[in-house]
N, C-alpha and C positions, 0 to 999 in steps of 0.2 A: 504494499499499499501506499510506504514512501517515496517509493519510486513514480508514482502518477505523477508530482507536479514536475519535477525538473523531466522526464519521459516527453509530457503534454507540451511543455516549451520545446522540444526536441522535436516534438511533431508537428506544430504549430510553424516551423523553423523550415522545416520540409515540404509540410503539404499545405500551408496557409493556417487561416485561425478556425479553430471546433468553430463545432455548430451543435451538437448535440451531445450530451455522456448523462449514459446508462447509471442507475445505481451499482452498487459494490451488490454482486452476484459472487454465493459461495462458490466455489466452484471444489464440490467434494465428487466428482461421477467417476475418477478413477484415480488410483495413486500413482501410475503411469510419471508424472513429475515431482512429485515428494524429494528423492534422493538428490535433484538437483536445487528445487527450488523452497525446498519446506515442506513446512505445513502450519497452519489451514492455508490454502491458496483460496486467490481472491482475484474476482475478474472487472476488468467496467468494459465498455464498449465506447468507442469516440468516432465522433464522425466529424466529418470539414465540412467548410462551408463552402471550399470549393468542389465540384463534380470531375471526376476524371473519365478520361476513356479508357476505357478495357483495356486495351494493348499496354496501357501503362504498368499493370501487375505487378510483370514479374518486376521491372526495374524498384517496386514500390516494396516488394517482398526481399529483395536484394540491400536497400532500405534501411528494413526494418531488421534485418537479421546484424547488419554491423549496427546497428543499436545495442541490439541484446548483446553484443561481444564488448562492446564499450563500457557497458554497464554491469559483465559479469564479473567478478571478483572468485581468484584463485581458480582461473578459469570452469568458474561456474556459472550460468545464465543466472540473471537472479529476476528477470525480467522473462513471459513468453509473450510473444508479436506476431501474431496473427492477422495482418491486414484483409481487405476484401473487398468487393464493390457489391452494391445490390440496384437491381431493376425492378421495371414493373414488374418481371415477370420470375428474377431470379434471383435468389443471395450465394456469391461466389468467393472463397476463401482460397487463399492461395497458400501454396505448401512447396517442399522441398523433398517431399517423399512421394513416389510414384506408386499408384493403385490401379488397379482395372476402372475404376470410374473416374480418374483423372488425366484431364488433358495434359498435355504437355504444351507449355506454351513458349518455352524461350529460356535461356542462361540457367537450367538446373530448376527451374521452377514451374509448376502442374497447379493448373485450374481446377477446385474440386466444387463442384454444382454442389451446393449444400440443402438449401431450402426451394423449391418452386412455390411462385405464388399462383393461386387458383381459385376461383369460384368463393371468395373475398376474404381468404384463411393463406399462411401458410401452410404448406406441406412438407412431412420429413420424407426422408429417403430411406432405403433399406442401410445406407450407410451415413448416413448421419450422427454426428457426434453427439450423444444424449445432453449434453448440457448446450444445445443448438435445437433441441427438441425443447427444453425446460418451459411454463407458460409464460414466466418473467419475460425470458429472450425473444421469446415470440413476440411478444407485446411491444417490448421496443424495439424490435424489426418494424412491426407495425406502426410504430410513431414512426419512425426512420423513413419508410415507406410512403406514409404520409404528406410529410416534409420533401422528401425526394420528389414526389408527384406536384407540389405547390412551385418548389423550386424551377425545375422543369418548364412548366406553365408561365413560371414569370419570365423569365431567360427566353424566351420562345418570341 
């Protein structure tokens, strides 16, 4: 939690002004990160005023990987940063790990189709991580989607 403020400042310098910030959410769906990051783990989602183009995702993931390393201590990350983007019909995360449903987008980065939006709600997929299927997360992402629609219409 202590890294949120300095990382948010780094994000703002790289990606522009922050737009929305979720509440703190417990990350207790897996123990996968605990050996590296400790426990208990928490997360927040941050969105930015400047909308990106989809083809920027690989470069953004590489930039966030550099930030993870810059804030590491004793070769252990203190933050796990997962950039992504949201469109009308989907929510996509970047990953450095290949898997059957992930599409290679260049520079050793893959796009993970995490959620789709259909019939007024986000729908999970067989591979959606449990934390992204959580009701609080889906509620926040729906708010982000409403804001995104507003931004797109305002900039048209």
